[in-house]
C-alpha positions as CSV (number, residue, x, y, z in Angstrom):
1,M,-25.7,-15.4,-8.7
2,F,-27.6,-15.6,-12.0
3,E,-26.8,-16.6,-15.5
4,Y,-25.0,-13.9,-17.4
5,K,-26.1,-13.7,-21.0
6,S,-23.9,-10.9,-22.4
7,K,-20.7,-11.6,-24.2
8,P,-17.8,-11.7,-21.7
9,P,-14.5,-9.7,-22.2
10,T,-11.8,-11.2,-24.4
11,F,-8.1,-11.5,-24.1
12,N,-6.1,-9.6,-26.7
13,K,-2.9,-11.6,-27.4
14,Q,-1.2,-8.7,-29.1
15,T,-1.6,-6.2,-26.2
16,F,-1.8,-8.9,-23.5
17,L,-4.8,-7.1,-22.0
18,W,-8.4,-8.1,-21.3
19,E,-10.8,-6.0,-23.4
20,P,-14.5,-5.6,-22.6
21,S,-17.0,-6.6,-25.2
22,I,-19.5,-4.1,-26.6
23,E,-22.1,-5.7,-24.3
24,T,-20.0,-5.2,-21.1
25,E,-21.9,-2.9,-18.8
26,D,-20.4,0.1,-17.2
27,S,-19.0,0.0,-13.7
28,P,-21.9,-0.3,-11.3
29,Y,-20.1,1.7,-8.5
30,G,-17.0,3.7,-8.1
31,P,-14.0,3.6,-5.8
32,W,-16.1,4.7,-2.8
33,G,-18.4,1.7,-3.4
34,S,-15.3,-0.5,-3.3
35,F,-14.3,1.3,0.0
36,L,-17.7,0.6,1.6
37,R,-17.8,-3.0,0.4
38,G,-14.2,-4.1,0.9
39,G,-12.5,-1.5,2.9
40,P,-9.4,0.6,2.2
41,S,-7.4,-2.0,0.2
42,P,-9.7,-2.3,-2.8
43,F,-10.2,1.4,-2.7
44,L,-6.5,2.1,-2.9
45,V,-6.1,-0.4,-5.7
46,R,-8.8,1.3,-7.7
47,V,-7.4,4.8,-7.1
48,L,-3.7,4.0,-7.5
49,S,-3.9,1.2,-10.1
50,P,-7.2,1.6,-12.0
51,N,-6.0,-0.4,-15.0
52,E,-4.8,-3.3,-12.9
53,Y,-8.2,-3.3,-11.1
54,D,-10.1,-3.2,-14.4
55,Q,-8.0,-6.0,-15.8
56,A,-8.7,-8.2,-12.8
57,V,-12.5,-7.5,-13.2
58,F,-12.5,-8.3,-16.9
59,K,-10.5,-11.5,-16.4
60,Y,-12.8,-12.6,-13.6
61,M,-15.8,-11.8,-15.9
62,A,-14.3,-13.9,-18.7
63,Q,-13.4,-16.8,-16.5
64,T,-16.7,-17.1,-14.6
65,K,-19.1,-15.6,-17.2
66,C,-20.6,-13.3,-14.6
67,S,-21.8,-9.7,-14.6
68,R,-19.5,-6.8,-14.0
69,A,-21.2,-6.1,-10.7
70,E,-20.5,-9.6,-9.5
71,A,-16.9,-9.4,-10.8
72,Q,-16.2,-6.1,-9.0
73,G,-17.6,-7.4,-5.8
74,N,-15.4,-10.4,-6.0
75,M,-12.3,-8.4,-6.8
76,D,-13.1,-6.0,-3.9
77,A,-13.2,-9.0,-1.6
78,F,-10.0,-10.5,-3.2
79,F,-8.1,-7.2,-2.8
80,N,-9.3,-6.9,0.8
81,N,-8.3,-10.4,1.9
82,A,-7.2,-12.8,-0.8
83,A,-6.8,-15.8,1.5
84,D,-10.4,-15.6,2.8
85,W,-11.7,-15.0,-0.6
86,A,-9.9,-18.0,-2.0
87,Y,-11.1,-20.1,0.9
88,Q,-14.7,-19.0,0.3
89,K,-14.4,-19.9,-3.4
90,S,-13.1,-23.4,-2.6
91,E,-16.0,-23.8,-0.2
92,E,-18.5,-22.7,-2.9
93,A,-16.9,-25.3,-5.2
94,R,-17.7,-27.9,-2.6
95,G,-21.4,-27.0,-2.6
96,R,-21.5,-24.3,0.2
97,P,-23.8,-21.3,-0.4
98,K,-22.4,-18.6,-2.7
99,V,-21.5,-15.3,-1.1
100,D,-23.0,-12.2,-2.7
101,Y,-20.1,-9.7,-2.7
102,T,-22.1,-7.1,-4.6
103,E,-24.5,-6.4,-1.7
104,L,-23.6,-3.3,0.3
105,K,-24.4,-4.3,3.9
106,P,-25.1,-1.2,6.1
107,K,-23.5,-2.8,9.2
108,Q,-20.3,-3.5,7.2
109,A,-20.3,0.0,5.7
110,I,-20.6,1.5,9.2
111,L,-17.8,-0.7,10.5
112,V,-15.5,0.3,7.6
113,I,-16.2,4.0,8.2
114,T,-15.7,3.7,11.9
115,W,-12.3,1.9,11.5
116,A,-11.2,4.4,8.8
117,L,-12.2,7.6,10.7
118,F,-11.7,6.7,14.3
119,V,-10.0,3.5,15.3
120,T,-7.1,3.5,12.8
121,P,-6.1,7.2,13.5
122,F,-6.4,6.5,17.2
123,L,-4.1,3.5,17.0
124,G,-1.7,5.5,14.7
125,R,-1.6,8.3,17.2
126,C,-0.8,5.9,20.0
127,A,2.0,4.2,18.0
128,Y,3.4,7.7,17.1
129,L,3.5,8.8,20.8
130,I,5.0,5.5,22.0
131,A,7.8,5.8,19.4
132,T,8.6,9.5,19.7
133,T,8.0,10.6,23.3
134,D,9.8,10.0,26.5
135,A,6.6,8.5,28.1
136,G,6.9,5.4,25.8
137,W,4.3,2.8,26.9
138,G,3.3,5.1,29.7
139,I,1.2,7.4,27.5
140,T,-2.2,8.5,28.9
141,L,-5.5,9.3,27.2
142,D,-4.7,13.0,27.8
143,D,-1.5,12.5,25.8
144,I,-3.3,10.9,23.0
145,L,-6.1,13.5,22.7
146,N,-3.8,16.5,23.3
147,F,-2.5,17.7,19.9
């Protein structure tokens, strides 16, 4: 997005880990920020494998010489859908406009929350009832909503 002037992270050949420089800024947002920007996949990676997530962010910062916010946004997009992220990066290399993955879009956040709280549990309940009841595919809305 803009030229990053701070010293990027470096790779330690003894530990085989990326290490932030003294100038590397703190994380601009936590796991819930990743959830709202990229959905459940980057959230789960951050919560279940925080070191792997940080290593991916530091490596991206070092390779692209970008800010931590930009690196986190890109890694959230990558962990959400690697194929689409890679396609977007190849299009950017061909001169297409660069996508700002750091921006929290309200519409996207509302969609993520809606899917996480309503749609996914509803579909999970349907799958459970189809698999475990005698009604099978003949379940009704009453069956789904009757706990």
